[in-house]
PDB file of N, CA, C and O in Angstrom:
ATOM      1  N   MET A   1      28.668  -5.529  14.084  1.00  0.00           N
ATOM      2  CA  MET A   1      27.246  -5.627  13.870  1.00  0.00           C
ATOM      3  C   MET A   1      26.563  -6.672  14.696  1.00  0.00           C
ATOM      4  O   MET A   1      26.778  -7.862  14.467  1.00  0.00           O
ATOM      5  N   GLN A   2      25.767  -6.295  15.626  1.00  0.00           N
ATOM      6  CA  GLN A   2      25.230  -7.254  16.590  1.00  0.00           C
ATOM      7  C   GLN A   2      24.257  -8.181  15.922  1.00  0.00           C
ATOM      8  O   GLN A   2      24.476  -9.391  15.969  1.00  0.00           O
ATOM      9  N   ASN A   3      23.219  -7.717  15.315  1.00  0.00           N
ATOM     10  CA  ASN A   3      22.178  -8.518  14.716  1.00  0.00           C
ATOM     11  C   ASN A   3      22.159  -8.358  13.130  1.00  0.00           C
ATOM     12  O   ASN A   3      21.584  -7.407  12.601  1.00  0.00           O
ATOM     13  N   PRO A   4      22.751  -9.239  12.480  1.00  0.00           N
ATOM     14  CA  PRO A   4      22.876  -9.113  11.063  1.00  0.00           C
ATOM     15  C   PRO A   4      21.494  -9.245  10.449  1.00  0.00           C
ATOM     16  O   PRO A   4      20.645  -9.881  11.072  1.00  0.00           O
ATOM     17  N   PRO A   5      21.202  -8.701   9.289  1.00  0.00           N
ATOM     18  CA  PRO A   5      19.919  -8.762   8.668  1.00  0.00           C
ATOM     19  C   PRO A   5      19.568 -10.302   8.341  1.00  0.00           C
ATOM     20  O   PRO A   5      20.455 -11.128   8.123  1.00  0.00           O
ATOM     21  N   LYS A   6      18.233 -10.602   8.328  1.00  0.00           N
ATOM     22  CA  LYS A   6      17.854 -11.945   8.045  1.00  0.00           C
ATOM     23  C   LYS A   6      17.210 -12.121   6.712  1.00  0.00           C
ATOM     24  O   LYS A   6      16.920 -13.251   6.317  1.00  0.00           O
ATOM     25  N   THR A   7      16.956 -10.968   5.942  1.00  0.00           N
ATOM     26  CA  THR A   7      16.382 -10.996   4.623  1.00  0.00           C
ATOM     27  C   THR A   7      17.271 -10.187   3.561  1.00  0.00           C
ATOM     28  O   THR A   7      18.092  -9.362   3.963  1.00  0.00           O
ATOM     29  N   ILE A   8      17.111 -10.412   2.366  1.00  0.00           N
ATOM     30  CA  ILE A   8      17.903  -9.601   1.489  1.00  0.00           C
ATOM     31  C   ILE A   8      17.341  -8.271   1.431  1.00  0.00           C
ATOM     32  O   ILE A   8      18.080  -7.321   1.173  1.00  0.00           O
ATOM     33  N   GLU A   9      16.013  -8.094   1.663  1.00  0.00           N
ATOM     34  CA  GLU A   9      15.524  -6.666   1.678  1.00  0.00           C
ATOM     35  C   GLU A   9      16.061  -5.869   2.884  1.00  0.00           C
ATOM     36  O   GLU A   9      16.333  -4.676   2.756  1.00  0.00           O
ATOM     37  N   ASP A  10      16.216  -6.517   4.050  1.00  0.00           N
ATOM     38  CA  ASP A  10      16.854  -5.898   5.131  1.00  0.00           C
ATOM     39  C   ASP A  10      18.296  -5.575   4.970  1.00  0.00           C
ATOM     40  O   ASP A  10      18.792  -4.562   5.464  1.00  0.00           O
ATOM     41  N   ALA A  11      18.980  -6.465   4.260  1.00  0.00           N
ATOM     42  CA  ALA A  11      20.465  -6.347   4.001  1.00  0.00           C
ATOM     43  C   ALA A  11      20.606  -5.095   3.104  1.00  0.00           C
ATOM     44  O   ALA A  11      21.475  -4.254   3.335  1.00  0.00           O
ATOM     45  N   LEU A  12      19.706  -4.983   2.044  1.00  0.00           N
ATOM     46  CA  LEU A  12      19.815  -3.942   1.128  1.00  0.00           C
ATOM     47  C   LEU A  12      19.467  -2.463   1.769  1.00  0.00           C
ATOM     48  O   LEU A  12      20.040  -1.409   1.496  1.00  0.00           O
ATOM     49  N   LYS A  13      18.481  -2.641   2.607  1.00  0.00           N
ATOM     50  CA  LYS A  13      18.130  -1.314   3.318  1.00  0.00           C
ATOM     51  C   LYS A  13      19.317  -0.919   4.182  1.00  0.00           C
ATOM     52  O   LYS A  13      19.664   0.261   4.245  1.00  0.00           O
ATOM     53  N   LEU A  14      19.923  -1.842   4.824  1.00  0.00           N
ATOM     54  CA  LEU A  14      21.043  -1.490   5.731  1.00  0.00           C
ATOM     55  C   LEU A  14      22.229  -0.966   4.965  1.00  0.00           C
ATOM     56  O   LEU A  14      22.895  -0.016   5.377  1.00  0.00           O
ATOM     57  N   LEU A  15      22.483  -1.611   3.829  1.00  0.00           N
ATOM     58  CA  LEU A  15      23.650  -1.150   3.038  1.00  0.00           C
ATOM     59  C   LEU A  15      23.341   0.281   2.439  1.00  0.00           C
ATOM     60  O   LEU A  15      24.241   1.119   2.403  1.00  0.00           O
ATOM     61  N   LEU A  16      22.150   0.546   1.997  1.00  0.00           N
ATOM     62  CA  LEU A  16      21.687   1.852   1.517  1.00  0.00           C
ATOM     63  C   LEU A  16      21.825   2.932   2.647  1.00  0.00           C
ATOM     64  O   LEU A  16      22.249   4.061   2.397  1.00  0.00           O
ATOM     65  N   SER A  17      21.488   2.575   3.766  1.00  0.00           N
ATOM     66  CA  SER A  17      21.521   3.471   4.897  1.00  0.00           C
ATOM     67  C   SER A  17      22.864   3.880   5.309  1.00  0.00           C
ATOM     68  O   SER A  17      23.036   4.947   5.899  1.00  0.00           O
ATOM     69  N   ILE A  18      23.897   3.024   5.007  1.00  0.00           N
ATOM     70  CA  ILE A  18      25.271   3.341   5.526  1.00  0.00           C
ATOM     71  C   ILE A  18      26.186   3.848   4.437  1.00  0.00           C
ATOM     72  O   ILE A  18      27.259   4.363   4.752  1.00  0.00           O
ATOM     73  N   LEU A  19      25.811   3.727   3.128  1.00  0.00           N
ATOM     74  CA  LEU A  19      26.645   4.295   2.069  1.00  0.00           C
ATOM     75  C   LEU A  19      26.240   5.818   1.869  1.00  0.00           C
ATOM     76  O   LEU A  19      25.083   6.236   1.807  1.00  0.00           O
ATOM     77  N   ASP A  20      27.397   6.570   1.778  1.00  0.00           N
ATOM     78  CA  ASP A  20      27.217   7.923   1.491  1.00  0.00           C
ATOM     79  C   ASP A  20      26.855   8.202   0.010  1.00  0.00           C
ATOM     80  O   ASP A  20      26.935   7.306  -0.831  1.00  0.00           O
ATOM     81  N   ASP A  21      26.498   9.321  -0.262  1.00  0.00           N
ATOM     82  CA  ASP A  21      26.019   9.718  -1.653  1.00  0.00           C
ATOM     83  C   ASP A  21      27.135   9.514  -2.655  1.00  0.00           C
ATOM     84  O   ASP A  21      26.845   9.032  -3.750  1.00  0.00           O
ATOM     85  N   ASP A  22      28.355   9.832  -2.382  1.00  0.00           N
ATOM     86  CA  ASP A  22      29.471   9.663  -3.334  1.00  0.00           C
ATOM     87  C   ASP A  22      29.669   8.150  -3.566  1.00  0.00           C
ATOM     88  O   ASP A  22      29.895   7.750  -4.708  1.00  0.00           O
ATOM     89  N   THR A  23      29.594   7.321  -2.560  1.00  0.00           N
ATOM     90  CA  THR A  23      29.857   5.889  -2.682  1.00  0.00           C
ATOM     91  C   THR A  23      28.717   5.300  -3.572  1.00  0.00           C
ATOM     92  O   THR A  23      28.963   4.498  -4.472  1.00  0.00           O
ATOM     93  N   ARG A  24      27.448   5.740  -3.275  1.00  0.00           N
ATOM     94  CA  ARG A  24      26.389   5.215  -4.063  1.00  0.00           C
ATOM     95  C   ARG A  24      26.483   5.567  -5.549  1.00  0.00           C
ATOM     96  O   ARG A  24      26.288   4.755  -6.453  1.00  0.00           O
ATOM     97  N   ALA A  25      26.794   6.830  -5.711  1.00  0.00           N
ATOM     98  CA  ALA A  25      27.014   7.315  -7.151  1.00  0.00           C
ATOM     99  C   ALA A  25      28.180   6.504  -7.876  1.00  0.00           C
ATOM    100  O   ALA A  25      28.020   6.070  -9.017  1.00  0.00           O
ATOM    101  N   MET A  26      29.227   6.342  -7.241  1.00  0.00           N
ATOM    102  CA  MET A  26      30.378   5.703  -7.815  1.00  0.00           C
ATOM    103  C   MET A  26      29.988   4.241  -7.990  1.00  0.00           C
ATOM    104  O   MET A  26      30.282   3.752  -9.081  1.00  0.00           O
ATOM    105  N   PHE A  27      29.385   3.470  -7.113  1.00  0.00           N
ATOM    106  CA  PHE A  27      29.038   2.135  -7.351  1.00  0.00           C
ATOM    107  C   PHE A  27      28.010   1.970  -8.388  1.00  0.00           C
ATOM    108  O   PHE A  27      28.129   1.075  -9.225  1.00  0.00           O
ATOM    109  N   GLY A  28      26.995   2.787  -8.387  1.00  0.00           N
ATOM    110  CA  GLY A  28      25.970   2.680  -9.310  1.00  0.00           C
ATOM    111  C   GLY A  28      26.361   3.110 -10.729  1.00  0.00           C
ATOM    112  O   GLY A  28      25.664   2.860 -11.712  1.00  0.00           O
ATOM    113  N   SER A  29      27.481   3.750 -10.767  1.00  0.00           N
ATOM    114  CA  SER A  29      27.878   4.096 -12.232  1.00  0.00           C
ATOM    115  C   SER A  29      28.781   3.053 -12.880  1.00  0.00           C
ATOM    116  O   SER A  29      29.153   3.136 -14.051  1.00  0.00           O
ATOM    117  N   ARG A  30      29.112   2.060 -12.043  1.00  0.00           N
ATOM    118  CA  ARG A  30      30.012   0.988 -12.631  1.00  0.00           C
ATOM    119  C   ARG A  30      29.327   0.100 -13.605  1.00  0.00           C
ATOM    120  O   ARG A  30      28.108  -0.057 -13.541  1.00  0.00           O
ATOM    121  N   SER A  31      30.069  -0.496 -14.521  1.00  0.00           N
ATOM    122  CA  SER A  31      29.497  -1.490 -15.489  1.00  0.00           C
ATOM    123  C   SER A  31      29.197  -2.801 -14.850  1.00  0.00           C
ATOM    124  O   SER A  31      29.631  -3.089 -13.735  1.00  0.00           O
ATOM    125  N   GLU A  32      28.474  -3.568 -15.542  1.00  0.00           N
ATOM    126  CA  GLU A  32      28.222  -4.942 -14.892  1.00  0.00           C
ATOM    127  C   GLU A  32      29.505  -5.693 -14.809  1.00  0.00           C
ATOM    128  O   GLU A  32      29.720  -6.409 -13.832  1.00  0.00           O
ATOM    129  N   ASP A  33      30.404  -5.570 -15.808  1.00  0.00           N
ATOM    130  CA  ASP A  33      31.735  -6.224 -15.779  1.00  0.00           C
ATOM    131  C   ASP A  33      32.587  -5.767 -14.556  1.00  0.00           C
ATOM    132  O   ASP A  33      33.340  -6.542 -13.968  1.00  0.00           O
ATOM    133  N   ASP A  34      32.420  -4.449 -14.208  1.00  0.00           N
ATOM    134  CA  ASP A  34      33.231  -3.880 -13.098  1.00  0.00           C
ATOM    135  C   ASP A  34      32.702  -4.437 -11.837  1.00  0.00           C
ATOM    136  O   ASP A  34      33.515  -4.629 -10.933  1.00  0.00           O
ATOM    137  N   ILE A  35      31.476  -4.721 -11.646  1.00  0.00           N
ATOM    138  CA  ILE A  35      30.872  -5.269 -10.352  1.00  0.00           C
ATOM    139  C   ILE A  35      31.492  -6.605 -10.054  1.00  0.00           C
ATOM    140  O   ILE A  35      31.564  -6.925  -8.868  1.00  0.00           O
ATOM    141  N   LYS A  36      31.945  -7.421 -10.958  1.00  0.00           N
ATOM    142  CA  LYS A  36      32.529  -8.607 -10.722  1.00  0.00           C
ATOM    143  C   LYS A  36      33.846  -8.551  -9.858  1.00  0.00           C
ATOM    144  O   LYS A  36      34.238  -9.465  -9.133  1.00  0.00           O
ATOM    145  N   HIS A  37      34.446  -7.385 -10.038  1.00  0.00           N
ATOM    146  CA  HIS A  37      35.645  -7.106  -9.317  1.00  0.00           C
ATOM    147  C   HIS A  37      35.482  -6.786  -7.768  1.00  0.00           C
ATOM    148  O   HIS A  37      36.395  -6.871  -6.947  1.00  0.00           O
ATOM    149  N   TYR A  38      34.213  -6.417  -7.508  1.00  0.00           N
ATOM    150  CA  TYR A  38      33.815  -6.098  -6.181  1.00  0.00           C
ATOM    151  C   TYR A  38      33.575  -7.304  -5.300  1.00  0.00           C
ATOM    152  O   TYR A  38      33.548  -7.187  -4.075  1.00  0.00           O
ATOM    153  N   HIS A  39      33.399  -8.475  -5.919  1.00  0.00           N
ATOM    154  CA  HIS A  39      33.085  -9.709  -5.249  1.00  0.00           C
ATOM    155  C   HIS A  39      34.172 -10.045  -4.120  1.00  0.00           C
ATOM    156  O   HIS A  39      33.872 -10.517  -3.023  1.00  0.00           O
ATOM    157  N   CYS A  40      35.435  -9.750  -4.523  1.00  0.00           N
ATOM    158  CA  CYS A  40      36.603 -10.068  -3.679  1.00  0.00           C
ATOM    159  C   CYS A  40      36.796  -9.007  -2.531  1.00  0.00           C
ATOM    160  O   CYS A  40      37.500  -9.278  -1.558  1.00  0.00           O
ATOM    161  N   THR A  41      36.197  -7.865  -2.652  1.00  0.00           N
ATOM    162  CA  THR A  41      36.374  -6.720  -1.649  1.00  0.00           C
ATOM    163  C   THR A  41      35.044  -6.476  -0.844  1.00  0.00           C
ATOM    164  O   THR A  41      34.904  -6.857   0.318  1.00  0.00           O
ATOM    165  N   ALA A  42      34.166  -5.868  -1.496  1.00  0.00           N
ATOM    166  CA  ALA A  42      32.935  -5.656  -0.874  1.00  0.00           C
ATOM    167  C   ALA A  42      32.100  -6.945  -0.508  1.00  0.00           C
ATOM    168  O   ALA A  42      31.320  -7.029   0.440  1.00  0.00           O
ATOM    169  N   GLY A  43      32.383  -7.892  -1.379  1.00  0.00           N
ATOM    170  CA  GLY A  43      31.651  -9.207  -1.143  1.00  0.00           C
ATOM    171  C   GLY A  43      32.137  -9.851   0.204  1.00  0.00           C
ATOM    172  O   GLY A  43      31.356 -10.448   0.945  1.00  0.00           O
ATOM    173  N   VAL A  44      33.486  -9.692   0.481  1.00  0.00           N
ATOM    174  CA  VAL A  44      34.078 -10.265   1.666  1.00  0.00           C
ATOM    175  C   VAL A  44      33.521  -9.462   2.898  1.00  0.00           C
ATOM    176  O   VAL A  44      33.163 -10.042   3.923  1.00  0.00           O
ATOM    177  N   LEU A  45      33.470  -8.204   2.757  1.00  0.00           N
ATOM    178  CA  LEU A  45      32.853  -7.400   3.944  1.00  0.00           C
ATOM    179  C   LEU A  45      31.409  -7.714   4.159  1.00  0.00           C
ATOM    180  O   LEU A  45      30.954  -7.725   5.303  1.00  0.00           O
ATOM    181  N   ILE A  46      30.677  -7.965   3.133  1.00  0.00           N
ATOM    182  CA  ILE A  46      29.201  -8.292   3.304  1.00  0.00           C
ATOM    183  C   ILE A  46      29.194  -9.729   4.073  1.00  0.00           C
ATOM    184  O   ILE A  46      28.495  -9.960   5.059  1.00  0.00           O
ATOM    185  N   ARG A  47      30.008 -10.577   3.515  1.00  0.00           N
ATOM    186  CA  ARG A  47      30.032 -12.001   4.177  1.00  0.00           C
ATOM    187  C   ARG A  47      30.344 -11.998   5.570  1.00  0.00           C
ATOM    188  O   ARG A  47      29.786 -12.779   6.341  1.00  0.00           O
ATOM    189  N   ASN A  48      31.329 -11.043   6.000  1.00  0.00           N
ATOM    190  CA  ASN A  48      31.817 -10.985   7.286  1.00  0.00           C
ATOM    191  C   ASN A  48      30.825 -10.312   8.236  1.00  0.00           C
ATOM    192  O   ASN A  48      30.545 -10.777   9.341  1.00  0.00           O
ATOM    193  N   GLN A  49      30.296  -9.146   7.713  1.00  0.00           N
ATOM    194  CA  GLN A  49      29.391  -8.367   8.593  1.00  0.00           C
ATOM    195  C   GLN A  49      28.010  -8.948   8.729  1.00  0.00           C
ATOM    196  O   GLN A  49      27.358  -8.794   9.761  1.00  0.00           O
ATOM    197  N   PHE A  50      27.572  -9.607   7.705  1.00  0.00           N
ATOM    198  CA  PHE A  50      26.274 -10.299   7.728  1.00  0.00           C
ATOM    199  C   PHE A  50      26.319 -11.703   8.214  1.00  0.00           C
ATOM    200  O   PHE A  50      25.314 -12.407   8.307  1.00  0.00           O
ATOM    201  N   LYS A  51      27.586 -12.103   8.537  1.00  0.00           N
ATOM    202  CA  LYS A  51      27.762 -13.475   9.186  1.00  0.00           C
ATOM    203  C   LYS A  51      27.349 -14.610   8.232  1.00  0.00           C
ATOM    204  O   LYS A  51      26.898 -15.676   8.651  1.00  0.00           O
ATOM    205  N   LEU A  52      27.523 -14.332   6.937  1.00  0.00           N
ATOM    206  CA  LEU A  52      27.050 -15.416   5.927  1.00  0.00           C
ATOM    207  C   LEU A  52      27.885 -16.659   5.948  1.00  0.00           C
ATOM    208  O   LEU A  52      27.397 -17.691   5.488  1.00  0.00           O
ATOM    209  N   THR A  53      29.131 -16.657   6.453  1.00  0.00           N
ATOM    210  CA  THR A  53      29.908 -17.884   6.594  1.00  0.00           C
ATOM    211  C   THR A  53      29.920 -18.469   8.023  1.00  0.00           C
ATOM    212  O   THR A  53      30.563 -19.472   8.336  1.00  0.00           O
ATOM    213  N   GLU A  54      29.115 -17.714   8.896  1.00  0.00           N
ATOM    214  CA  GLU A  54      29.047 -18.184  10.235  1.00  0.00           C
ATOM    215  C   GLU A  54      27.644 -18.637  10.649  1.00  0.00           C
ATOM    216  O   GLU A  54      27.286 -18.620  11.827  1.00  0.00           O
ATOM    217  N   GLY A  55      26.898 -19.024   9.685  1.00  0.00           N
ATOM    218  CA  GLY A  55      25.565 -19.555   9.983  1.00  0.00           C
ATOM    219  C   GLY A  55      24.329 -18.674   9.867  1.00  0.00           C
ATOM    220  O   GLY A  55      23.323 -19.006  10.494  1.00  0.00           O
ATOM    221  N   ASN A  56      24.325 -17.611   9.139  1.00  0.00           N
ATOM    222  CA  ASN A  56      23.194 -16.829   9.056  1.00  0.00           C
ATOM    223  C   ASN A  56      22.313 -17.435   7.867  1.00  0.00           C
ATOM    224  O   ASN A  56      22.259 -16.890   6.764  1.00  0.00           O
ATOM    225  N   GLU A  57      21.722 -18.453   8.142  1.00  0.00           N
ATOM    226  CA  GLU A  57      21.028 -19.368   7.279  1.00  0.00           C
ATOM    227  C   GLU A  57      19.693 -18.641   6.736  1.00  0.00           C
ATOM    228  O   GLU A  57      19.219 -18.854   5.620  1.00  0.00           O
ATOM    229  N   GLU A  58      19.163 -17.760   7.680  1.00  0.00           N
ATOM    230  CA  GLU A  58      17.839 -17.028   7.303  1.00  0.00           C
ATOM    231  C   GLU A  58      18.277 -16.116   6.042  1.00  0.00           C
ATOM    232  O   GLU A  58      17.561 -16.099   5.041  1.00  0.00           O
ATOM    233  N   LEU A  59      19.448 -15.372   6.110  1.00  0.00           N
ATOM    234  CA  LEU A  59      19.731 -14.496   4.984  1.00  0.00           C
ATOM    235  C   LEU A  59      20.061 -15.323   3.744  1.00  0.00           C
ATOM    236  O   LEU A  59      19.605 -15.017   2.643  1.00  0.00           O
ATOM    237  N   ILE A  60      20.923 -16.460   3.950  1.00  0.00           N
ATOM    238  CA  ILE A  60      21.251 -17.171   2.817  1.00  0.00           C
ATOM    239  C   ILE A  60      19.985 -17.756   2.125  1.00  0.00           C
ATOM    240  O   ILE A  60      19.924 -17.736   0.896  1.00  0.00           O
ATOM    241  N   GLU A  61      19.005 -18.260   2.846  1.00  0.00           N
ATOM    242  CA  GLU A  61      17.728 -18.805   2.408  1.00  0.00           C
ATOM    243  C   GLU A  61      16.945 -17.664   1.656  1.00  0.00           C
ATOM    244  O   GLU A  61      16.359 -17.900   0.599  1.00  0.00           O
ATOM    245  N   SER A  62      16.956 -16.520   2.192  1.00  0.00           N
ATOM    246  CA  SER A  62      16.289 -15.258   1.634  1.00  0.00           C
ATOM    247  C   SER A  62      16.893 -15.039   0.259  1.00  0.00           C
ATOM    248  O   SER A  62      16.166 -14.841  -0.715  1.00  0.00           O
ATOM    249  N   CYS A  63      18.197 -15.072   0.170  1.00  0.00           N
ATOM    250  CA  CYS A  63      18.915 -14.774  -1.069  1.00  0.00           C
ATOM    251  C   CYS A  63      18.632 -16.006  -2.077  1.00  0.00           C
ATOM    252  O   CYS A  63      18.530 -15.761  -3.279  1.00  0.00           O
ATOM    253  N   ARG A  64      18.524 -17.129  -1.669  1.00  0.00           N
ATOM    254  CA  ARG A  64      18.179 -18.303  -2.527  1.00  0.00           C
ATOM    255  C   ARG A  64      16.757 -18.050  -3.146  1.00  0.00           C
ATOM    256  O   ARG A  64      16.548 -18.124  -4.357  1.00  0.00           O
ATOM    257  N   ASN A  65      15.841 -17.758  -2.255  1.00  0.00           N
ATOM    258  CA  ASN A  65      14.412 -17.598  -2.659  1.00  0.00           C
ATOM    259  C   ASN A  65      14.402 -16.377  -3.680  1.00  0.00           C
ATOM    260  O   ASN A  65      13.767 -16.447  -4.732  1.00  0.00           O
ATOM    261  N   PHE A  66      15.087 -15.331  -3.342  1.00  0.00           N
ATOM    262  CA  PHE A  66      15.081 -14.059  -4.147  1.00  0.00           C
ATOM    263  C   PHE A  66      15.609 -14.359  -5.576  1.00  0.00           C
ATOM    264  O   PHE A  66      14.976 -13.990  -6.565  1.00  0.00           O
ATOM    265  N   SER A  67      16.722 -15.003  -5.662  1.00  0.00           N
ATOM    266  CA  SER A  67      17.474 -15.269  -6.838  1.00  0.00           C
ATOM    267  C   SER A  67      16.954 -16.421  -7.676  1.00  0.00           C
ATOM    268  O   SER A  67      17.101 -16.454  -8.898  1.00  0.00           O
ATOM    269  N   GLY A  68      16.310 -17.411  -6.943  1.00  0.00           N
ATOM    270  CA  GLY A  68      15.939 -18.567  -7.578  1.00  0.00           C
ATOM    271  C   GLY A  68      17.062 -19.580  -7.772  1.00  0.00           C
ATOM    272  O   GLY A  68      16.898 -20.583  -8.466  1.00  0.00           O
ATOM    273  N   ARG A  69      18.248 -19.292  -7.124  1.00  0.00           N
ATOM    274  CA  ARG A  69      19.387 -20.131  -7.242  1.00  0.00           C
ATOM    275  C   ARG A  69      19.461 -20.740  -5.840  1.00  0.00           C
ATOM    276  O   ARG A  69      19.889 -20.122  -4.865  1.00  0.00           O
ATOM    277  N   TYR A  70      18.986 -22.073  -5.812  1.00  0.00           N
ATOM    278  CA  TYR A  70      18.926 -22.647  -4.413  1.00  0.00           C
ATOM    279  C   TYR A  70      20.156 -23.400  -3.960  1.00  0.00           C
ATOM    280  O   TYR A  70      20.161 -24.061  -2.922  1.00  0.00           O
ATOM    281  N   ASP A  71      21.249 -23.276  -4.806  1.00  0.00           N
ATOM    282  CA  ASP A  71      22.467 -23.974  -4.358  1.00  0.00           C
ATOM    283  C   ASP A  71      23.489 -22.916  -3.691  1.00  0.00           C
ATOM    284  O   ASP A  71      24.646 -23.239  -3.421  1.00  0.00           O
ATOM    285  N   LEU A  72      23.008 -21.716  -3.466  1.00  0.00           N
ATOM    286  CA  LEU A  72      23.918 -20.607  -2.905  1.00  0.00           C
ATOM    287  C   LEU A  72      24.348 -20.991  -1.493  1.00  0.00           C
ATOM    288  O   LEU A  72      23.609 -21.520  -0.663  1.00  0.00           O
ATOM    289  N   ASP A  73      25.685 -20.649  -1.308  1.00  0.00           N
ATOM    290  CA  ASP A  73      26.328 -20.701   0.030  1.00  0.00           C
ATOM    291  C   ASP A  73      26.471 -19.213   0.438  1.00  0.00           C
ATOM    292  O   ASP A  73      25.960 -18.303  -0.215  1.00  0.00           O
ATOM    293  N   GLY A  74      27.195 -19.032   1.553  1.00  0.00           N
ATOM    294  CA  GLY A  74      27.451 -17.633   1.986  1.00  0.00           C
ATOM    295  C   GLY A  74      28.134 -16.759   0.863  1.00  0.00           C
ATOM    296  O   GLY A  74      27.802 -15.583   0.721  1.00  0.00           O
ATOM    297  N   LYS A  75      29.023 -17.308   0.126  1.00  0.00           N
ATOM    298  CA  LYS A  75      29.670 -16.436  -0.841  1.00  0.00           C
ATOM    299  C   LYS A  75      28.676 -16.032  -1.931  1.00  0.00           C
ATOM    300  O   LYS A  75      28.571 -14.872  -2.330  1.00  0.00           O
ATOM    301  N   GLY A  76      27.936 -17.086  -2.399  1.00  0.00           N
ATOM    302  CA  GLY A  76      26.970 -16.723  -3.435  1.00  0.00           C
ATOM    303  C   GLY A  76      25.899 -15.793  -3.032  1.00  0.00           C
ATOM    304  O   GLY A  76      25.442 -14.984  -3.839  1.00  0.00           O
ATOM    305  N   ALA A  77      25.419 -15.887  -1.645  1.00  0.00           N
ATOM    306  CA  ALA A  77      24.591 -14.952  -1.161  1.00  0.00           C
ATOM    307  C   ALA A  77      25.126 -13.588  -1.115  1.00  0.00           C
ATOM    308  O   ALA A  77      24.378 -12.655  -1.407  1.00  0.00           O
ATOM    309  N   SER A  78      26.343 -13.376  -0.779  1.00  0.00           N
ATOM    310  CA  SER A  78      26.930 -12.006  -0.746  1.00  0.00           C
ATOM    311  C   SER A  78      27.036 -11.436  -2.148  1.00  0.00           C
ATOM    312  O   SER A  78      26.933 -10.223  -2.330  1.00  0.00           O
ATOM    313  N   ILE A  79      27.244 -12.313  -3.166  1.00  0.00           N
ATOM    314  CA  ILE A  79      27.245 -11.855  -4.582  1.00  0.00           C
ATOM    315  C   ILE A  79      25.812 -11.461  -4.964  1.00  0.00           C
ATOM    316  O   ILE A  79      25.657 -10.479  -5.690  1.00  0.00           O
ATOM    317  N   VAL A  80      24.838 -12.104  -4.561  1.00  0.00           N
ATOM    318  CA  VAL A  80      23.439 -11.752  -4.946  1.00  0.00           C
ATOM    319  C   VAL A  80      23.142 -10.394  -4.278  1.00  0.00           C
ATOM    320  O   VAL A  80      22.595  -9.506  -4.932  1.00  0.00           O
ATOM    321  N   ILE A  81      23.475 -10.222  -3.052  1.00  0.00           N
ATOM    322  CA  ILE A  81      23.268  -8.960  -2.370  1.00  0.00           C
ATOM    323  C   ILE A  81      24.020  -7.780  -3.059  1.00  0.00           C
ATOM    324  O   ILE A  81      23.464  -6.711  -3.310  1.00  0.00           O
ATOM    325  N   LEU A  82      25.242  -8.034  -3.327  1.00  0.00           N
ATOM    326  CA  LEU A  82      26.045  -7.025  -4.091  1.00  0.00           C
ATOM    327  C   LEU A  82      25.523  -6.697  -5.375  1.00  0.00           C
ATOM    328  O   LEU A  82      25.433  -5.515  -5.704  1.00  0.00           O
ATOM    329  N   GLU A  83      25.163  -7.633  -6.147  1.00  0.00           N
ATOM    330  CA  GLU A  83      24.664  -7.426  -7.482  1.00  0.00           C
ATOM    331  C   GLU A  83      23.224  -6.713  -7.515  1.00  0.00           C
ATOM    332  O   GLU A  83      22.875  -6.003  -8.458  1.00  0.00           O
ATOM    333  N   GLU A  84      22.462  -6.961  -6.446  1.00  0.00           N
ATOM    334  CA  GLU A  84      21.110  -6.318  -6.315  1.00  0.00           C
ATOM    335  C   GLU A  84      21.295  -4.989  -5.917  1.00  0.00           C
ATOM    336  O   GLU A  84      20.624  -4.087  -6.419  1.00  0.00           O
ATOM    337  N   LEU A  85      22.289  -4.751  -4.917  1.00  0.00           N
ATOM    338  CA  LEU A  85      22.498  -3.307  -4.539  1.00  0.00           C
ATOM    339  C   LEU A  85      22.945  -2.533  -5.787  1.00  0.00           C
ATOM    340  O   LEU A  85      22.492  -1.404  -5.973  1.00  0.00           O
ATOM    341  N   TRP A  86      23.798  -3.073  -6.639  1.00  0.00           N
ATOM    342  CA  TRP A  86      24.310  -2.392  -7.843  1.00  0.00           C
ATOM    343  C   TRP A  86      23.012  -2.080  -8.745  1.00  0.00           C
ATOM    344  O   TRP A  86      22.873  -0.958  -9.231  1.00  0.00           O
ATOM    345  N   LYS A  87      22.120  -3.042  -8.946  1.00  0.00           N
ATOM    346  CA  LYS A  87      20.945  -2.776  -9.796  1.00  0.00           C
ATOM    347  C   LYS A  87      20.080  -1.695  -9.200  1.00  0.00           C
ATOM    348  O   LYS A  87      19.582  -0.837  -9.928  1.00  0.00           O
ATOM    349  N   MET A  88      19.889  -1.711  -7.923  1.00  0.00           N
ATOM    350  CA  MET A  88      19.105  -0.662  -7.291  1.00  0.00           C
ATOM    351  C   MET A  88      19.747   0.744  -7.558  1.00  0.00           C
ATOM    352  O   MET A  88      19.063   1.689  -7.951  1.00  0.00           O
ATOM    353  N   LEU A  89      21.067   0.837  -7.329  1.00  0.00           N
ATOM    354  CA  LEU A  89      21.791   2.081  -7.448  1.00  0.00           C
ATOM    355  C   LEU A  89      21.847   2.541  -8.888  1.00  0.00           C
ATOM    356  O   LEU A  89      21.858   3.750  -9.119  1.00  0.00           O
ATOM    357  N   ARG A  90      21.883   1.635  -9.899  1.00  0.00           N
ATOM    358  CA  ARG A  90      21.876   2.018 -11.236  1.00  0.00           C
ATOM    359  C   ARG A  90      20.632   2.735 -11.595  1.00  0.00           C
ATOM    360  O   ARG A  90      20.669   3.727 -12.324  1.00  0.00           O
ATOM    361  N   HIS A  91      19.509   2.254 -11.097  1.00  0.00           N
ATOM    362  CA  HIS A  91      18.198   2.889 -11.307  1.00  0.00           C
ATOM    363  C   HIS A  91      18.147   4.318 -10.762  1.00  0.00           C
ATOM    364  O   HIS A  91      17.528   5.189 -11.373  1.00  0.00           O
ATOM    365  N   THR A  92      18.775   4.558  -9.651  1.00  0.00           N
ATOM    366  CA  THR A  92      18.796   5.836  -9.015  1.00  0.00           C
ATOM    367  C   THR A  92      19.880   6.883  -9.556  1.00  0.00           C
ATOM    368  O   THR A  92      19.700   8.094  -9.428  1.00  0.00           O
ATOM    369  N   THR A  93      21.002   6.349 -10.160  1.00  0.00           N
ATOM    370  CA  THR A  93      21.994   7.197 -10.572  1.00  0.00           C
ATOM    371  C   THR A  93      21.999   7.568 -12.120  1.00  0.00           C
ATOM    372  O   THR A  93      22.700   8.434 -12.641  1.00  0.00           O
ATOM    373  N   HIS A  94      21.064   6.729 -12.758  1.00  0.00           N
ATOM    374  CA  HIS A  94      20.980   6.963 -14.302  1.00  0.00           C
ATOM    375  C   HIS A  94      19.549   7.309 -14.697  1.00  0.00           C
ATOM    376  O   HIS A  94      19.270   7.532 -15.875  1.00  0.00           O
TER     377      HIS A  94
END
């Protein structure tokens, strides 16, 4: 990914655009407890692809403002993105 997203909204739009229908349905049908297990897999992919540990401060700051959690680092930002994606998909699959 050449230009990673700079806002949480752009990150979510990008993720929604690349996930196929089966993946969306599967992820959206998971319980909140299940989502915690994705932090070590999908969360790492988000951190790497969106360059959250390489200085994408704009996206980290966007996640801080969105969540109200101003102590977030790259890992925390990826969790916010992952959890928000799940919330969005929950509303579309149920």
